[in-house]
N, C-alpha and C positions, 0 to 999 in steps of 0.2 A: 627955486625953493630949497631952503634946504630942510634936514630931516628935523629939527625941531619948529621952525616955520609951517610943516606942513600939520603935523599934530595938535598945533595950538590952530589951524583953520576952521570958523565954521563949516560944519559937516563932513569934517574932515573922519571922525569915528567909522561915520556911517561907512565912506568911501575905504578906510583903514579896512573897516570887514571885510568890507565884499574883494579885497586885493590881496590880503594875508592868504587866505587857500590858496590861490595861484601863484603865488609869488613862492610859499611852501614847495604846494608839485614843482614848480621849477627849478628850487634847489636840492629837490629829491631826485628828480631825473636825471640832472645833470651831476650827483654824487655818486650815481649808479651806473653810469655811462663811461666807460671809457674810451679814448680818441687817439688811437694810432694814426701815424701819417703811412701814406703810401708813393711810391715814386709813381708808379706805373698804376693802372688801373687794374684790379683782381682778374677781371675779364670771368666767362661762363662757367668756370672749376670743371669741363666736362675733363675726367679723367683719361680717357684715351689720345687725348689733344694734347700738345707739347707749345701750346700757345697761351696760358693763364700762369701769372703769378704765381712761384709755390706754398707760400706762409699761407694764405687763407685757405686753402686745402684742407690744413691741420684743425682748422676750427670747427671742423663740417665734417669731415671723414676720416676715420678709424682703420687703421690695419690688424691684423694678427697679431702681431707683433710690435714692439714700440724700441727705437735705438736708446738705451738712459744710458747714464753718466761713464764714461772712457769705454762707452762700449758694449754694454750689458745690455743685456735682452728682456724686456721685462715685458708681461701680459698686457695685453689688449684686450682686443675681441677674442684673443685664443687666451683659457687659463693656463691650460700644461701643451706642451708639446714634444713631440720625442722624435729622433731620426734612428733609423735602423741601423744597425752596425754596417750594411752595406752599402752606404746614403742615399739610397735610391725614393726610400719612401718617407715623406715627412708625415706622421702624424696630428694631429688637433682636436682639444677639446675645447669647443666652441662656449663661451657664456652662455648662459642661460637670462632668462629676464630682461634680453633688449629687444630694441624695436627699431627701425630707423624712424626719422623724426617724423614720418606722414602715416605711422602707427602699422608699417608693412614688418612682422615678426624675421629678424635676425633670427636663422637657426644653416643650417646644412644644404638647403635646398638653393636658399638665397645666395649661399657663401660660394655653393660650386657654381650658381649663375655666373655671379661676378668673374670668379677666377675664369671660368671657359669663354670670358670677352675678350683677355688676352695674353692669356698662357696658351703656347706655340705656336703664335702667330709671329707672322713674317716682322713685323713693324719693332714687335718686343726681344726680337733671337738677339737685341743687346744685354738681356737678362740670363739670367745664366739658368733659371729655375724653367723660364717659355722657353728658351730654344732645346734644353732637357728634356720637355712636358714629355709623358704619355699620358695620365688619363688624370682623372678625379675622382675618387672613391665616397660615396657616402654611405660612409659606416650605418649611423642613426641619426637620431634629431639633431643631436648635438655634436658629431663626430664627425670626421672627413679625415681624407687623406692624400697628399698627392704624391703621386706614381712618378716616378722621372725614370729616361730612359739611363744614362748614367749619373753618378753623383755631383756633387755641387758642390764646394765646401763651404761656396759661401750664402747657399741657400736661405738662411735666416735672415741675418741680414743684410737681403736683396727684398726680405717682405717687409721693409720697415720701410722702404723708401716712399718718397709722397705721392707718385702715380705712377702705371697704371695699377697698383698693387691693393688700394683703399677700396670699398665697398660700399657700393649706390643702393638707393632702392631699387629693387625690379619693376618697380611701377613709373619709377623716371624716364622714360624715354618714350621714344615713341613707336611709332608701326616698324618703320623700319631698323629699331635697334638703338637709334642714338639718343645718348645722354640729351632728357629734355630741362632739366632741373637739377641744383646742385642738393639732392635729401639722401644725408646721407647719418648716422647713430652718434655723430658727435654731441660737443655739449653746447653748439649753438645753432640756429637756424637763419637763412638768409630773407628778411623781408624787404630790402634794395638794393639793387646792386647796377652800379651804371659809371659811365666814365669820370663821374666826379666822386662818386664814394659806392664804399658796401656795408649797410647797413648789417649786422648782427641781435638777436636776442636771445636768450638764456633758453634752452630747451629743459623745460622741466621735466620733462619724462625723459632724462640723462640719466642711463644706467649706473654710473659713476658721480663721485663727487661735483656739488651745483659751483660754477663759478660765483666768485662774492660779488661781484655786480649783474645786473640785467642785461645790461646793453652795449655792443663794441660798435663805433663808428670808425670806418677805415675811412680815412680821407688823401682824395687823391690831390699830392702837393708836385709838381713834379723838381718845382727849382730849390735845390739845396737853401738858398740865402732864405727863401721865403718859407721852408719848415721850420730853420731856427727859430725866425719870426716869427712864426704862428706858436713857438712852444714860449719862447719869452714872455708873449701875452696872454698867454694859456686855455689858447684854444684847439691846443694837440696838446693829448699826457707824454706820449711817447716816440721819438725819431731814431733813427738807424737803423744797421744790419743790412749788410751785402744784396738780398735779398727782397727785404722791405723798403725800407727807405737808407741809400746810404749818407752816411754821415763821414766825411771826411776827416782823417788826422786834422788838418790846420781849424778848421771849423770848433771840430768837438776839444782841441787847444782853447779858443776861445771862450766856448760855453763852458769847458770847466772853471773859469774865472768868475763868471757870475753867479751873483747870489740867487737865489731861489731854482735852481736846475745843476741836476747829479749827473756826472757822465760815468757811466759803468762800464768797464771793461771789463775782459777775461781772455784765458789766450786761444787765439785762433785754433780751426782747425783744418784748414789749407794754407799751403805754402804754395808762393809767390816764384817763378820758377822762369829764367831764360833760358830758352831751348835752344839747341844748336840744329840747321839743316846739315846733317850728316850726309846726303846726296850732293852736296857742296865737295869737290875735292879738297882745297883748303881746308873744312873741317871735321875730314874725315881722319884729319890726324889728328890725334888725342890731344899730343904734344902741347897746337897750339890752342884746345881748349883749354889744357890745363896753366897754360899763359892770360888766357882773357881770366880764368875763376879766382887767379893769383891779381889781376890788375884791380876788380870789382872791387870796395870796399862796401862790405855790408853792414860793419854798424854806420857810419856816415849814410849808410841810405834808411836805416832805420832811424835815426836822430834828424836828418837832413826833410828826409821827404816824409814820413809819417811820424814827426812827433814825437817820436819813443813811445810811441801805439804799435810797434812792431817788434818779432825777436829776431836776430841773423838767425841762417841755421846755413848750412851744408847738406840735409836730407832732404829725401822727398816728401818726406811723409812728418807732422808735426808727432811728440813722441806722447800726444794724449790720443791718436789713432791707433787702433788696434793690433797689432803686429808691425808696429811699423821700424821693430829696427835697435839695433843700436847705432847709439850717435855715433857723427864723424866729428872731428875736429874741424873745424874751419878753414879754409887754405889762408896760408899764408898773403895778409895782403904786404907785397915786396916787390915791388917795380922791376929793380935791379936783377932780382931771381927771374922774375918774368922775362925779360930781356935774356937772359942765360939760356932761360929754356928756349926761345925763337932760334937762338942761333945755334944750338945743339941739334934743332930741327933743321938746319939748314937755309935760315934763312938767313938774309944780309941785310946790316942797316945800310941806308941808305936817301940821303936829304932829309933825315928825319923821320923817316919811315921804316918798311923791310919791304926786300923783292928776295925770290928766288924762281929762278927759272924764267926771268923774265915778267914774271908775274909779282904787281904788288899787291901786299893784303891789304885789301880795302872790303871792306863788311858793311853791308843794309839791315836795319834794325827796324823790323815793323813795330808800326804799333799805333793803337787806334782810341783813343782819349774816353768815344763810346761803350767801348768794351770794358777798358783797366780806366775807370777814375784816375786822372795822376799819372796817365803813360807818357803825357810830352813831358814832364821834368824829367821823372825815373828813365827816359831816353837820353835825353840831352845830360844828366851827371853820369850815366853809362859812357856817354859819348866822351864825355870828358877822362874818365876813368882810363879808359881806354888808349886816347891820346896819348897821356902821360907815358907810354909805353910804345906810342908809337905806330899802332894799331888806329889808321884812320874809317869811322865809322859816319856815315851817314843814315840818317834817323828819316825813314819813308811813314810819317802819320798820314793817316790813311779815314777813312767811314769805318760806320761797322760792317757794313755788305760788303766791300772790300776787302777789309780783316780776315772776313770769314769766308769768304774765295782764296784768297792768295792764302793763306795759312794751309788748310788741306791740301793746295795744290804744290807746300813746298816752294811757292816763290817768294824765298825770305834767305837770308841768311839765320840770322836770330832775330827771337820774338819773342814774347810773354804767355806766360801757360796757370792757371792760379790751378791747384789740382781740386779738386769735386770737393773734397771734404767729409766728413761725416754725415750720413750713414755710408755712403757709396763706398770710401776707403778702406784700406787699399786696393782691394781688386778692380775700381771702377778704374782710377786713375792708370793704373798698373796694365790693363786691358785695351783701354780707349786709346790713352798716350803712348802708348809703346810697341803692343804688336802690332806686325803688319798684315795681320789674318783680318784685322778686325776695321768695321768702316767707324770713323769715329763723326762721321759727319762736319760740319762746320769747326769744331773742335780744332782738328787737326792734331799732328805726334809731334810728343814732345821731343823722343827720339826713336827712331828705328837701327837697327843693328840685327845681320842672317845671328849674329854669337848670341843678341840677347830675349831673342824670343823665344828657344826650347827653353832657356830661362825661367821666363817668366811664365809658361806654359806650365813645366812642370811644376812651378810652386802654387800658381792658382790650382791646379788641382792635386795637391797633396793636404794631408788631414794633421794634427796634431803637431806632434815635436819635429813631423821633417818637416812641414807644412813652415814651421818659424826658421830652421835651419837652411831651405830653399828660397827663401824670402829674400832673409840677411844674405845669403851670396849674391842674391839680382842688388839689393841696394851698396855692399860693396863692389861688385862688378861696376857701376856707375859713379861710384867715390872713386877708384881705381883706373876707370879711363877716362875721368871728368867729362860724361858721357852730358851731365846737366849743369849748368850754372842755378843751384839754387840761391834765393836771393835773402828773403826773410817769412817770417810768418806774422802776418798782418792781426792784432787783434781785435777781437770783435766788440766793437763799438758802438754804445748808445746812449741817449742822454731821455732824460725825465723831469716833468715840473715836478711842483711840489704838492699837486694833488695826489702823485703816489705815494703811497707809503712804503711797498715793499715792492722791490725790483729784482727778480729771477730767470734768468735766461734759458730755454732747454739746452738739452746736448748738442743741437744741430741749429745749421743757421736756417735751415728749410723750415724749420718749425716756430709758428708765432707764439709770442713770450707774453698770452698770457693765464698759466696757469697758475704763475710764480708771481705773478701781480694785483697786487689790495689798493684800494683808494684810501686814501681818510675819509670819516667820516663828516 
């Protein structure tokens, strides 16, 4: 029965009068609900545990300061702040009239309680302000100060990260002090959270601008093709984001050719690096690393593997990262020159390969598709590129667990590392990825060197112009010594359907894009 037949059927007026309110309510509910795909479940959002997805945190919990565009610091729960001349005291004037979504006031005592849950604790010594923590001083109802044992130049940036630095209601813990519910001061509250979806409703008591819609559904769709099909069908409004529901370049290219779907890109804040195990004698020679850098065609990687959704780079950090340094030119993609460099390093061409002191130049490239989607194709392309200059590469494709066991154990010759991106860099990747003295856990080290260690330590301890100069010295050393093989900066990839009227990404990949999203009426 079509609409015309329905309207002319006996008794239809009475039926229609009953259906219209329900139909209108359904359309209104749909119109005020934003639906975003999640690749994996959000988790319990415990601020002290490293088990939940990052992005959902940012809808519920807020920091003292926000990381703004290009690394600007913006007020959040702190309206103003200052750092003492010696860098050991961080003072904050807290925003007044703020409450957690359970009604508990946010004030200096609540802030102190939160900070003492993680600052100075061994589990969070990877954060400078925690490692150097001395005490929290409550100066008045809405005024606190953090006292440090030693200055931490990146302290304010560290206070913008996702966990553990954001603020939980003091009532949302059990008798042992463990978080019992995700209750923050943010614009959303969670009404349902399981392995299929997380549903959030607008916090109408929120102190800041209210979201333009009153409900968000985070739908768990683990398969990328299924996410794309849900977007096509209108069951999902938004997909994408490395930490939300990754959208591959190949899928994005396909979607970009379809009507009713918009693929949205922005320059990335994290670089993809191929790291060298400098503990292996063959790769301790900078000339071997130089030849590899010259053999790798970054433009081809960006075009063939990333469908143009990546930018070739020779630098550790993208330019949008604060203090990322002056740009270095891409190494010349020159096979003959690379062979000449190997010859000068004492390698002899033999049977299409290279030998030196009875040792063949054969390398293992460790990769894991689960850890880095597309790693298999990237590994095979690099294998072919190095094969063109006679370096034999054996690709070891392993599962995620094995990858994260072998990488910190230096059980490889070459492997892949993404930098951490905003808001963690440059200090995050430099400390965790290069300093031998820091525990990087399953992430491993991009490159280690006794020469580089004191340079990085000095740069991370410096302030002002001296910090700029010393960081640049680190970047120049990496380039001069061919210590890394920077590949590309993948662009930030998202796609949305026709219901989305405006779409703007937050400054980091760890934030959920809801503030810059509006829906059509």
